[in-house]
N, C-alpha and C positions, 0 to 999 in steps of 0.2 A: 337314871339320869336326870340330872337337874341342871338347865342351862335357861337361856333366855332367847326371845327374838325382839328385834328392834327394826326400827324404820331407818334406813340408810338414804340419803340423799343421792349419792352416785349410783345406787342399785335403782331407785326410782328413775334417774335421768336415763340410764341406759334403756329401761323399758318404754320412756317417751320417745326416745330417739329410733328404738325397734319399731313403735306403733305409729309415730307422726315424725318420721325423718325429715320433713319439711320445716318443723320448728327448729331444729339446731342449725339448717343450714342458713336462715334468718336470724342470726345470732345477738339479736338485741333482746333487752329485756321485756320490751312493750309487746312483741310478737308471741313471746312465751306467756307472758301474763294474758292473753287473748285467747289461748288455746280452746277452741270451742268444745272438744270433747276430751278434757281432762281425764286423765286415769286415775281409778281410786287409790288412795294412799298405800292400800294393803300391796300392791304392787311393788313397793319399796322394802317390804318387811322381809327381813331374813333371820333365820336360826343362827345362832352365834353361841360361842363360849363366854363366859365372863371375862372381861378383859378391861385393861387400863393403860393410861400413858404413864411412863416412867417420869415423873417430873417433880418427885417430893425429894428434894436433897436430904440427904442422911438417913433415909429408909431404905432397908433392903427391898429385894425383889418380893421376897417373903412377905413383909410387912405390907407392902403395896398391894399385892395379890390379896391377902386377908382383907383389906380394908374395900378392895373391890368387890369382894364375894358379899360383904355387909352391905355395902352401898346399892349394888345391882341386884342382889338374890335374896337377901335379909337374913344370912345365916352368920353367925359368929364363929369363925373358924380359927382355933390356935394355931400359931405359926408352928408348933410342934406335930400337928396333924399333917401339913402339907408335905407332899411327896413331889419332888423335881423329876420331871419325866426327861424332857431334853429342850434345846433352844434350837429355833430354826429361822429361816429368813421368810418373809411374807411381803406381798406387795412389790417382788423384785423389779418389776418394770416400771415402777412409778416411785414408792418410798424406799424400797429396800430395808424395811425395818426388821429388826431382830426380836422374835417373841420367845418368851420362855414360856412352856406349858407344865402347870402344876396339876396333882391329882389330891383330891380330899373327900372323904367321905363326911357325908352331913346327914343329920337325924332331925327330927321334929324338935328334939329338946334344944337344938342350936340355933333354931329359928327365933329370932329377936325383931323382926321386923317385915314388912312386905316387899322390900326391895324396890326395884322399879328406877334406880339411878337418879339422876338430877334433871327434872324438867327444865329447870333455868338454863342447863347447858344443851339443851335440845335432845336429852334421853328420853327416849319412850321403850321403856324396856318390861317385858311380861315374862315372869317365871314360867317355865314349862317343864313338865316331867313327863319322861318317856319311860315306859314300863321295860324292862331288861329284856324280856323275850321280845320286844319290837324293835330293839335298837338297831340291828343291823337293815333290817327291812327300812326303818326311817333313814340310816346312813345311805342307803343306794338309790332310795327314792327321789328321781331327778326333778319331780314336780313339787318337792319342797325346797325351797331356796335356801342353801346354807353353805357355810365357808369349808374350805379345805380341813380347817383346825377341827371342826365339828366331827367330820368324817374320820380324821386321823384318831381323834381321842377315842371314838366308838371302837376303831380297831385295835387300838392299843389295850383298851380295857378288856376286849374280848380276849386277847392274848395274854394279858397279865392278870387280871383279876378274877374275870367270871370263871375260870377253871377252877379257882380256889374256894369258890362259893358253895354252900351246901346245896345238893340236889333236892330238887322238891319231890 
């Protein structure tokens, strides 16, 4: 499995609220900037799937997905190599956004860059590889912050792809 982790401000703020509830009770910026014991940035890091906003008129979901894989993970994936899994709602209590999940296999030969996203847009992305034999342990490890999409994708892979792989 190849995916990335990134720093999310909302996740960080939830941790600040949990560790320093008094900060958000005084909701002015000055009291937050004077936090005497700030949390390390790593508490806002989560494991996520490669993703992007559908904001490029004239491009299909598949074209946008391929662009995001290249930008965030550094792999050039042909559109014909994408497999559409399903669409679902996420953030239903806040944004109600619709997400479409694709699957693609990548090889070292498809790697054309480091990935990492666009720092000028606030992206902090590191590509992470999880060995297949550790995937379900990773999916259920509550100490590793991840989205439901990550867990769902691992379960989908175990049910649909892993059984067809050659046994070692």
